[in-house]
N, C-alpha and C positions, 0 to 999 in steps of 0.2 A: 504494500500500500504506500503510495507516494514515491515509489522508486524513480520515476522519471525526473523528480526534482534534483536527484543526485547529479545528473548529467546536464542540468539546465545551463550551466556555464559553457558547456562544449557545443550543445546542439545549435546555438545561434551564431557560432563563429563562422568566419569566412572559410576556414579550412574544412570544417565539417559540412557546411552547405555546398561547397564545391565537390566534395566527395559524393554527395547525394545529387548534385546537379541542380540545386535549388536556389541559385542567386548569390548575392554578394555576402551578406553576413557581417558580423562585427569584427573589429580588429582589437588589438590590445593584449593584455597579459593572458586572457583565456585563449585567444587565438594563437599566441606564441606557444603556449603549452600544447595545444592541439597539433600544431605544426610539428613540434618535436616528437609527439607521440606517433605520428604517421610517417616520419622521415625514415628512409632506408628500410622500410618493412617489406620483406619479400614474401612472407607467409604468416599465417596466424594459427594458433591452437586455441580452441574453445572447449569448455566443458559442455556437456549435454544441456544443462540448465541455461547456459548463456545462449544456446541456439534456439531453445523454445521450451514451452511449458509442458510438453508431452512427457509422460513418464512411462516406463515399461516398453514393450515392443511397439514399433511404429505400426499403427493401425492402417495408415495409408500414407501416400506421399504428398498429401495436400498441404501440410505445413511446410513452409519454405523460409521460416525465420521471422523475426520481429519487424524487420525493416522494409518490407515491400520488395519490389522487383529489382531495385538497385541498391544493394547493401553497400556500406561504406568501405569494405575491405579492398576490393579491386585487385585481388590476387587469390591464391589457393588458401582455403581455410580447412583445417583438420579438426573435426568435432569428435571428442572422446565419447564413446557410447558402448554399451554392452550388447546392443542390438544392431544387426546389419541393416544397411540401407545403401542404395546406389548413390553414387556421386551425381551432382547436377550443377550445371552452369547457370549463372544469372547475368543480368546486365552489368556493365562496368568492368567485366573481367573477373568477377568473383566466381570461384568454383568451390562448392562444399564437398568435402570427402568425409566419410564416417569411418572412424578407426575403432576397431574392437580389440586390437592387440596391445593396448595399454599405453602408458605415457612415453616410454622409450620408443616404441614403434611410431607414435604420432610425431615425436621430435625428429626422428630419423627422416621420415617422409617430408616433414615441414622444412628441414634443413636442405634437403635435396631440391624441393620446389622453390626455395628462397634464392637459390643460385648465388650464394655468397652474401646476400643481404641478411638483415636481422629476421629472426623468428619472434613474433610478438605473442606472448601468452595473455589471452584476453580474459581469463577467469572462467568461472566464479571461484569463490573461496576454496572449495574442496579441491579444485584443479590446481590452484596456485600452491596450496599446502602440499599436495603430492609432489609437485616439482621441487619445492623447497626442501622437503625431506630427502629427496633423491639427489640433492645438490646439483640440480640441472638448470638453475637460474643463474645467469652470469651477472645481470644487472637489473635493478628494480627501481622504478620511480613511483612514488605514492602521491596522490593528490587528495586533499581533504576537502569535502564539501560540507558547509555548515547547514546540514539538513538533519532533522530528527525523524527516524523511520521506525523506531521500536528497538527490539533487542538485536535483530540482525544476526550476522555471523561474525565471529571474531577471527580476523585474518591470521593472527599469530598464536592463537590458542593452542597450548600444548607443544609449541615448537621453540626449541632453544637455538635461536639463530646464531649466536656466537659459537656454540659448540659445533654447529654445522659448518663453521668457517666464514659466515657472513659478517660484514662490517659496514658501517656507515661511511661513505666516502664523500 
């Protein structure tokens, strides 16, 4: 409930609107942050919940994501899931692939698709935690939005980041 408010600062930026093909958008610090977030990204990894609200087996192929026919990714996106589904392409160069082989398999495929560019881990919390625990995240940027949503999920709950070798740079 109220989750869209978290991304309010990003949705109206010039960078995000250009990714969607929706006009000019705002400039300033929010746009600069959005630009850095999309710079040099060659592929993405998403958890199943970041792709859509469907749980369990895919009942049909009707759900194609939260974002309409032109997702903001514009590259290959690898969705972690326990249920097979065929890949499909969308406008803007986005192709969704569904990976049932785990986080290492998704990362290997995403690195290959990225062609030397960065692989961006788009979340959600459970996906980021898996990659942190496996020490597969090289760099992480956190943005805080002043929005109250309830209890939510704690990103670092039960994770000893310094013991895993992570440090603030």
